[in-house]
N, C-alpha and C positions, 0 to 999 in steps of 0.2 A: 351390584352397583347400579345406582340410578343413572339413566341416560341424561347427559348434560347437553342442552341445545347449543349448536354451533353458532357463533356470532361472526358474520361476514359483513363488513361495511366499508366505507371509503377509507377509514383509518387503517384497517387491516390490509386493504388492497395496496395502499401506499407503502406500508411497512414491508410486505412480502416482495414487492417490486424492488424496494431498496435493498433487501437481503440478497436477492438473486443477482442484482447488478453489482453489489459489493463483493460477492464471491467470484463473480466473473472477472471483475477488474483485478482483484487480489491475485488471481491465478497468473495473469500476465505480468503483474508487477513483481511477483515472487520468482517466477521461472526465468524472467529476463534479467533479474538482478542478483540471483543467488550466488553467482560466481564472483561478482565484484563487491558484494556486500555494501552496496550504495544505499543512500537514504531511501531509495525507492523500494528496497527490500523490506525495510521496517514499515514503510507506508503500506505495502502489501499485507504484511502480517497484521498491522493495526486494523485494516479494513476487514480482513478475514475474522479476526477476533470479535470485532463489533458485529459482524454479520451473524456469527454463531450465537452471540449473546441475544441479538435481536430475534433470532429464530426461536429461541426458547421463549422469549417474551411474546412473540406472535402466537406460539402454541398456547400459552396461558390466556392471552387476550381473546382468542377465538374459541377457546375450550377444546381445541384439538388435542391438547395434552392428555385429556382423559381417555383418548383412544390409543395413545402410545405412552402409557405410564412409565415404561423403563427410561424414557428421556427426561423425566422430571428432574429439574435442577442440574442437568448435565453441564451447563455452562457456568455454574456458580464460581468455580475456581478461577475461571478466566477473568473475573473482575480484578484480580490481582496481577494481571499481565498488561492491562491497559496503560497505566502510568509508566511502567518500565519501557514498553515499546515506544511510547511517545518520547520519552527521555532519550533513548538510543537514536531515534529518528532525528531529533533536533541536535543532539551532540555530534552526530556524524556530519550534519550540515555545517557545524562549527569547526569541522576538521579533526575531530577526535578519532584516533585509530582504535579499532576493536581489539579487545584483549579477552583472555579466558575469564577474567574477573567479572566480565559483563553478566555472566550467568548468575552471579550473586543477587542481581536485581529480581530474579525469579524464585528466590527462596520462599517468600510468603505464598506464592502460587503453589509450589510443590508441597508445602506443609498443609495448606488447605485442601489440596487435592487428596492427600492421604487421609485427612480427617473426614472428608466427604464420603469416603468409602463406607463408613458406617451407615450413611443414608442410602447410597447407591445399591447396597446389598439387601435392602429391606424389600419385603414382598409388595406387590402392586396395591393391595388393599391399604397398606400404610401410606403409599404415595398418593392414593386417591383421597384419603382423608386430609393429607397435607395440602393437596391442591385446593380443596374446598376452603381451607383456612386462608391460604395465600391469596386466592381470588375473592375472598370475602363473600362467598356464595351462601345464601340462606337455604342450605340443604343439610339435613342431619347426617353426620358421619356414620360410617358402618361400625357397629360394635364388634370388636375383635380382640385378640390377644394383645397385650401391651408389648410394643416393640421399642427398641432404643436406637434411633437413628442419630441421636445427638447426645452421647453419653456425658459430655462435659458442659452441656448447655451453652455452647459457643455460637450456634447458628443464629440465635436471636440477635447477635451483635454483628453479623456479617455486613449489613448495610453501613453501620457507623464505622466499621473497620475499613470498608472500601473507601468511604469518604475521607477518612483520616489519611489513608495510604495515598490517595490522589492529591489531597491538599499538600502533603509533604513534598511530593514531586513538583507540584505547582510552584512552591516556594523555591525549590532548588533551580527550576528552570527560569523563574523570574530573575534570580540572582545571576545566573549564567548569561541571560540575555542582556541584562543591564551592564554587566562587565564588558560584554562584546561590543556594545554600541559606544560605551565610554572610551574604549581603546581607539575608536574611530573619531572621537571628539564630537559625537552626535547624541541625539536622544532617541528613545524607542519610537516616539511618534513622528519623528522627522529625520529619518535616516535615508541616505542616498544609495546605500549598499543594497543591491538587489537580493543577495543571499540573506542578509539580516531582515529585510522586509518579508521575505518568504517565511523565515522562521517565526517572526513576530505574528504574521497572519495565522500561521498554524497554531501558535500558542493561544491566540484569541479564541479559536474554536475549542481548544482543549479547556480553556477557562470557562467558556459559556456552558459546555457540557457539565463541568463541575458544579456550576451555579444551579443549573436545571436539576441536577441530581440531588443537590442539597434541598432545593425547594420541594421536589416531588417526595423525597423520603421523609421530610418534616411535615408534609401536608396530608399525604395519603397513607392509609394503612397497608402494610405488606407490599405487594407488587402491583396494586391496582392502578397507580398513576404512571407506571413505567412507559406507557405508550407515548407520553409527552417527550421523554428522552429519546425514544426511538424515532419519532417524527423529525427531531432536529438532526439526528445522526443520518437519517435518510437524505435530508437536505445537504449534509456534508458529502455524502456519497454521490448524489446527483451533480453537485458542484465539481467534485474531483473528476468524475467521468467526463464532464464538459471540458475541463481544462486539459485532460489527457487527449481527448479527440481533437480539440482545437489546435494543440501543439504537435499532433502526430505528423511524422514524415510520410505517411501513406499518401497524403495529398500531393506530394512532390513527385510521385511516380505515376505512370500510365497503367491503369487497370481496367479490365473489361467488367461489364455489369455482372454482379454476383459471382465473380471469379472465385472458384474454390481453391483450396490449397493443393499444390502440386504433390502428387504421390512421390514418396522417396524413391530413389533411383535403383529399384530392384532389377530392372532389365537393362541397365546401362551397359553399353559395349566398351566403355572406357577402360583401357588397361592402366596399370600402375604408372608406366612410363608416359602415357598420354596425359595423365593427371599432372605429373611433374612438369611437363612441357607447358600445359595450360596455366599452371600456377606461376611459372616463371614469367609467362607472357603478361599475366595479370599484374604481377609485381612490377614488371617493367613499365607498364602503362601508368601505374599509380605513382611509383617512385621517380621515374625518369621523365615520363611525359606529363605527369601530374594531371591525369584525366579527371580526377575528382574536383578540380577547380571549376569545371564547367557547371553552370547552374542547371543545365539540361542533361547532366550525366544520368544514364540509365543502364540497366542490365543489358538490354538489347544493344545499346550503343557501345558498351564495353566489349560485348561479344563480337560485334561487327568489326571493331578496331583490331581484334586479334584473329579474325577469320574463324570463329568458332560459333557453335550454336548457343543460344541463351541457356538452354537446358544443361549443357555440359559445363558452362561457366558457373552457373548457379550450383551445380553439384560439387565442383572443385572447391568453391568458396565455402560451402557448407561442410564438406567432409574434411578438407585440409586445414581450414582456418577456424571452423566452428562458429562461423558468423553468417548472417544473411548479407545480401549485397548492400543493403542500406546501412547495416551496422559497419561493414567494411568501409563504405564511403564516409560515414560519420567519423570513424577512427582516424582516417587520413586528414579529413578536414579539420578536426579538432587539434591534431598535432601541428598542422600548418598554422592554425590560429594561435596556438601556444607560442610558436616561434615568433610570430608577428607581435604578440603581446609583450614579449620579452625584449623587444627592440625599442629604441627611442622613438621611432616612427609610430610604433604600436601604441605608445602612451598618448600620442596626439590624435590618433584616429578615433572616431566614434565606434561603438559596438556594431552599429548598422553597417558602417563601412568595412569593418573587418569581416563581418558575416558575408558581405557581397564578395570580398576578395577570395574567400575560401569556398565559394560556390553556393551559398545559401541565399534564397530570395526573401527569407523571412527571419527577422530578428528573434522571434519567439522559438522557431524551429532550431535556430543556432544555439540559443540559450539552453533549450531542452537537451540537445545532443551533448553540449559541452558539460552541463551539470551531471548528466548521466555517466559520462566517462571519467570526469575529474572530481566529482562531488562539489564543485565550485561553479559559480556563474563566471562568465568572462570578466566581468567587472571586478569581482572579489579576487579572482586569480591575478589580474593585473595589479591590483593594490598590494597583494602579498608578495 
């Protein structure tokens, strides 16, 4: 096989950085949301899928794919998961409950995955020749035995099938979004509902990716122009990471510079009875003393109020409740906010005022915590 020169430039650097950042963010979104099945879970899956697709595109763009030929077209079936995951993300924001029928959205993915096995099982020389064609390289292919990686001749239509699949979901999502805003007596472009604005903005990005996809596939041969799609996806990933970091509750706690994660409590001297006592004291502080209402609430402050070490308090919260301190704090604050929102007074207060009453200094931090726990913004919860 002829040695293919590696192409590293600004575009490839931006794309690989976007890939790594997308995988990094998706890990936290998925692991933190997998139990609740919140919209953040689908956002994490969406970013992971896009990152994997971009990784294959990056391998093709740089020609690294010729050094690891077994990975050729490994992400192709994932094309049919993009639209379903976006649909589930937006429908969960609209309040839909998850059902077993949701897996039906992934039937096209499963079918194409099985069909792609004909290609995946081919020898490297076959994939080498396929790579030359896909990347439109002016290099003669290797003469070899005829192999069949596409017995039905369907792979030539994968791009058009992907576009049709995504366009169908675009139409469905457009209809759902229009119905949702009409129920509020508003328009898509002028809605006051924060949840609907969030869904609308997410849909805009999905629509833009669709338009770029159609433009690239109708303008360039094979996968040559895919880097244009990947650059926009990188922009989406960078924007998402900024929003996550900007709304993070990390800034509400006191942390030392480059503080590493605390090792799990392997050498803890706490007995089972001690843990029960500490848990009861924590519960008393939260439920009866309402410690969480303080805007300066901290793990060290809670530990001091019950005469225990921060390490032991953190251990009990982690082991007995399966939460971090800030997740526990958010759960009590959100429950308190829900009670206020359900009162007549709560209908008159602004969201900022309610946020302050339950201990938040930032409206965005309050909105983020409330939406993560309830899948609704405070405004949409109050309206419903």
